[in-house]
C-alpha positions in Angstrom: 201.6 91.0 138.0 198.9 88.8 139.5 195.3 90.0 140.0 195.7 89.6 143.7 198.8 91.9 143.7 196.9 94.4 141.5 193.9 94.5 143.7 196.1 94.9 146.8 197.9 97.8 145.3 194.7 99.4 144.2 193.2 99.1 147.6 196.2 100.6 149.3 196.0 103.6 146.9 192.3 103.9 147.7 193.0 103.9 151.4 195.7 106.6 151.0 193.4 108.6 148.8 190.8 108.6 151.6 193.3 109.9 154.1 194.7 112.6 151.8 191.5 113.5 150.0 189.2 113.7 153.0 190.9 114.1 156.3 193.6 116.5 155.1 191.2 118.5 153.0 189.0 119.0 156.0 186.0 116.9 154.9 186.2 114.9 158.2 185.7 111.3 159.1 182.0 111.3 158.2 182.9 111.7 154.5 185.6 109.2 154.1 187.2 107.1 156.9 187.6 106.4 160.6 191.1 106.7 162.0 192.0 105.4 165.4 195.3 105.5 167.3 196.8 102.1 168.2 200.1 102.5 170.0 202.5 104.1 167.6 200.3 103.0 164.7 197.2 104.5 163.1 194.6 102.1 161.8 192.4 103.3 158.9 189.0 101.8 158.3 188.2 102.8 154.7 184.6 103.4 153.7 184.4 105.1 150.3 186.4 107.6 148.4 183.2 109.0 146.8 183.1 112.7 147.6 186.7 112.8 148.8 188.3 114.0 145.6 186.5 117.4 145.5 187.0 120.6 143.6 189.9 121.8 145.8 192.3 118.9 145.1 193.4 116.7 142.2 194.6 113.1 142.4 196.6 111.1 139.9 198.4 107.7 139.6 201.1 106.0 137.6 203.1 102.7 137.5 206.8 102.1 136.9 209.0 99.0 137.3 206.4 97.1 139.3 205.7 100.0 141.7 202.4 102.0 141.8 202.6 105.7 142.7 199.7 107.9 143.8 200.0 111.7 144.1 197.5 114.3 145.2 197.7 118.0 145.8 195.8 121.3 145.7 194.3 122.6 142.5 195.3 126.1 143.6 196.9 128.2 146.3 197.4 131.9 147.3 200.8 133.4 147.6 202.0 133.0 151.2 199.7 130.0 151.9 200.9 126.7 153.2 199.7 123.7 151.1 200.3 119.9 151.4 200.9 117.3 148.8 200.4 113.5 149.4 202.3 110.7 147.7 202.0 106.9 148.1 204.4 104.3 146.7 203.4 100.6 146.8 205.3 97.6 145.6 203.1 95.5 143.3 206.0 93.5 142.0 208.9 91.6 143.7 208.2 92.0 147.5 212.0 91.7 148.3 212.7 95.1 146.8 213.0 98.2 149.0 212.9 101.9 148.3 216.3 103.5 148.3 215.1 107.0 147.4 211.8 108.9 147.0 211.7 112.4 145.6 208.9 114.9 145.5 209.2 117.6 142.9 207.1 120.6 143.9 206.1 123.6 141.7 208.7 126.3 141.4 208.6 128.8 144.3 207.3 126.2 146.9 209.5 126.1 150.0 209.4 123.0 152.2 208.1 123.4 155.7 207.7 119.8 156.9 207.6 116.2 155.8 206.0 113.1 157.3 206.3 109.5 156.3 204.7 106.2 157.2 204.8 102.6 156.1 201.4 101.0 155.3 200.6 97.5 156.6 197.4 95.8 155.4 195.8 93.1 157.7 193.3 91.3 155.5 191.7 89.4 158.4 190.8 92.7 160.1 190.2 94.7 156.8 192.5 97.3 158.2 195.3 99.5 157.0 197.9 100.4 159.7 200.1 103.5 159.2 203.5 103.1 161.0 205.5 106.4 161.2 209.1 105.9 159.9 211.9 108.5 160.2 213.5 109.3 156.9 216.3 111.8 156.1 215.2 114.7 153.9 217.4 116.8 151.6 216.2 119.8 149.6 217.8 120.7 146.2 218.5 124.4 146.5 218.1 124.9 142.7 214.8 123.0 142.1 213.2 122.6 145.6 212.9 118.9 145.1 212.8 116.9 148.4 214.7 113.6 148.5 213.9 111.1 151.3 216.1 108.2 152.3 216.4 105.7 155.1 219.1 107.0 157.5 220.6 103.5 157.6 221.6 103.8 154.0 219.8 100.5 153.3 216.8 99.9 151.1 213.6 100.6 153.0 211.1 97.8 153.3 207.9 99.6 152.6 205.6 96.7 153.7 202.4 97.3 151.7 203.1 100.9 150.9 205.0 104.1 151.8 202.8 107.1 152.6 204.4 110.6 152.4 203.2 114.1 152.9 205.0 117.3 152.1 203.9 120.7 153.3 205.2 123.8 151.5 204.9 127.6 151.8 204.1 129.3 148.5 206.7 132.1 148.2 206.1 133.5 144.7 203.4 133.9 142.0 204.1 131.4 139.2 200.9 130.8 137.4 200.4 127.1 136.8 203.1 124.9 138.3 203.6 121.1 137.9 204.6 118.7 140.7 205.5 115.0 140.5 207.2 112.1 142.1 210.3 110.0 141.2 211.8 107.1 143.1 214.7 104.6 143.2 214.5 101.0 144.4 216.5 97.9 144.8 217.7 97.0 141.2 215.7 100.0 139.9 217.4 103.2 138.9 215.6 106.5 139.6 212.7 106.9 137.2 213.7 109.4 134.5 210.3 111.0 134.3 208.1 112.5 136.9 205.3 110.2 137.8 201.6 110.9 138.8 202.0 114.6 138.0 199.6 117.3 138.9 199.2 121.0 138.3 198.6 123.8 140.8 197.8 127.4 140.0 199.2 130.0 142.3 197.4 133.3 142.4 197.7 136.5 144.5 195.8 136.5 147.7 192.1 136.3 146.8 192.8 135.4 143.2 191.1 132.7 141.1 192.7 129.1 141.3 192.4 126.1 139.0 194.4 123.0 138.3 194.3 119.3 137.7 196.3 116.0 138.0 197.4 113.8 135.2 
């Protein structure tokens, strides 16, 4: 992989981390980034991720088959609470490959409430990242709770400079420490056998102590 591709992949992950780690955690634009609506796109002007990854959330990353995966989520949650996990997949290898399947594996006892997905487009001349909403089908495994996303056309999805995903769940049972992770399948790449960019979330009774971390 060239240094340019590596830097581009790293910058996309950083931009996604700003969005997930600051805006979604409630730290506001003053702490991390400016987002502006532009038609059906959102443009992100990243500043710094310093201070975004705070004590309430973990963030982790991994690479597989020329793709880079970032994953972030809550360190802890109370039973009955709704929590959101964020995943980003970027293609740092052959640009002709598309994603045929992306799977989020939540901790046991987390029940899916909603999913959102966007393709990331980087415009170097503007130093901007544009997030373009894309409609994907979702299927929940009744046994494991894993959420599988696919392009409804059945064809590999061109993810441009990255695919940004968010998954909101309701915590339905006390489980102690639960692990979450991501797997994916792409053109010429079978589904990754191991969970990537894993993290751990501690579920406690309402008002209980919470801890956790990513790996």
